[in-house]
C-alpha positions as CSV (number, residue, x, y, z in Angstrom):
1,X,51.0,-24.4,-33.2
2,X,54.1,-24.9,-31.2
3,X,53.7,-23.5,-27.7
4,X,54.8,-19.7,-27.0
5,X,58.0,-18.6,-25.2
6,X,56.9,-18.4,-21.0
7,X,57.6,-14.5,-21.2
8,X,58.6,-14.8,-17.7
9,X,61.3,-16.9,-18.2
10,X,62.9,-14.7,-21.4
11,X,63.0,-12.0,-19.3
12,X,65.2,-13.3,-16.4
13,X,67.1,-15.1,-19.2
14,X,67.9,-11.7,-20.7
15,X,68.8,-10.5,-17.6
16,X,71.0,-12.5,-17.3
17,X,72.8,-12.0,-20.6
18,X,72.6,-8.4,-19.1
19,X,74.8,-8.9,-16.1
20,X,76.9,-11.1,-18.0
21,X,77.5,-8.3,-20.4
22,X,78.2,-6.2,-18.0
23,X,80.6,-7.8,-16.3
24,X,82.2,-8.9,-19.8
25,X,82.4,-5.4,-20.3
26,X,83.8,-4.3,-16.8
27,X,86.7,-7.5,-17.3
28,X,88.1,-5.6,-20.8
29,X,88.2,-2.1,-19.7
30,X,90.3,-3.8,-16.2
31,X,92.3,-6.1,-18.7
32,X,95.2,-5.0,-20.3
33,X,97.1,-6.1,-23.7
34,X,100.3,-5.2,-26.0
35,X,101.4,-4.9,-28.7
36,X,104.8,-4.1,-30.2
37,X,106.5,-3.4,-33.4
38,X,110.0,-2.8,-34.4
39,X,110.9,-6.5,-32.8
40,X,110.0,-5.1,-29.3
41,X,111.1,-1.5,-30.2
42,X,107.9,-0.3,-29.6
43,X,105.7,-1.3,-27.3
44,X,101.7,-0.5,-26.8
45,X,99.2,-1.3,-23.7
46,X,95.7,-0.4,-24.1
47,X,92.9,-2.4,-22.1
48,X,90.7,-4.7,-23.8
49,X,87.5,-2.1,-24.2
50,X,90.5,-0.4,-26.7
51,X,91.9,2.4,-24.2
52,X,95.6,3.5,-25.0
53,X,97.0,3.2,-21.8
54,X,100.9,3.7,-22.3
55,X,103.7,3.3,-25.0
56,X,107.2,2.8,-24.4
57,X,110.1,3.8,-27.0
58,X,113.3,1.8,-26.2
59,X,115.6,4.6,-26.6
60,X,117.6,2.7,-29.4
61,X,114.6,3.5,-31.8
62,X,115.2,7.5,-31.6
63,X,116.6,8.6,-34.2
64,X,116.3,12.0,-34.4
65,X,117.5,12.4,-38.3
66,X,114.7,9.5,-38.9
67,X,111.9,10.6,-36.8
68,X,109.5,8.9,-39.4
69,X,110.4,5.5,-38.7
70,X,110.1,6.2,-34.9
71,X,106.5,7.0,-35.6
72,X,104.9,4.9,-37.8
73,X,106.6,2.3,-35.2
74,X,104.4,3.7,-32.5
75,X,101.5,3.3,-34.9
76,X,102.2,-0.1,-35.4
77,X,102.3,-1.2,-31.5
78,X,98.9,0.6,-31.1
79,X,97.5,-1.0,-34.3
80,X,98.9,-4.7,-32.7
81,X,97.4,-3.6,-29.4
82,X,94.2,-2.9,-30.4
83,X,94.2,-6.2,-33.0
84,X,95.3,-7.8,-29.3
85,X,92.0,-6.2,-27.7
86,X,89.1,-7.2,-30.1
87,X,90.2,-10.5,-30.2
88,X,90.4,-10.5,-26.2
89,X,86.9,-8.6,-26.6
90,X,85.7,-11.1,-29.7
91,X,86.3,-13.6,-27.2
92,X,84.8,-12.4,-23.9
93,X,81.7,-10.4,-25.7
94,X,81.2,-13.5,-28.7
95,X,79.4,-16.2,-26.9
96,X,77.4,-13.5,-25.1
97,X,76.1,-12.0,-28.2
98,X,75.6,-15.0,-30.5
99,X,73.5,-16.0,-27.6
100,X,71.2,-13.0,-28.3
101,X,69.8,-15.2,-30.6
102,X,68.0,-18.1,-27.9
103,X,65.9,-14.8,-26.8
104,X,64.9,-14.6,-30.3
105,X,66.9,-11.1,-30.9
106,X,68.8,-10.9,-33.7
107,X,72.6,-11.2,-32.8
108,X,75.1,-7.9,-32.7
């Protein structure tokens, strides 16, 4: 019969992983990534946690007769920044959530 896991050891590991998760989440909340569209005409900045911080629009992108194109560029820039934020979150959180399996917990 395999040895039973040491509950005290498992609890210590779980607490350590929880601290690492909180630290990674805080780092993500403070880290900013940018996304662009239209060859840099529109730039969106979001945090690693996905909060939109700013949108910058080059005056060359502003055409009063074609507002729809500008709207599309803004959406595309935010999507690009959000993708970058998701990749950053996966880099920071992926190893931690995979580590849950070592505690006998399903991955997140």
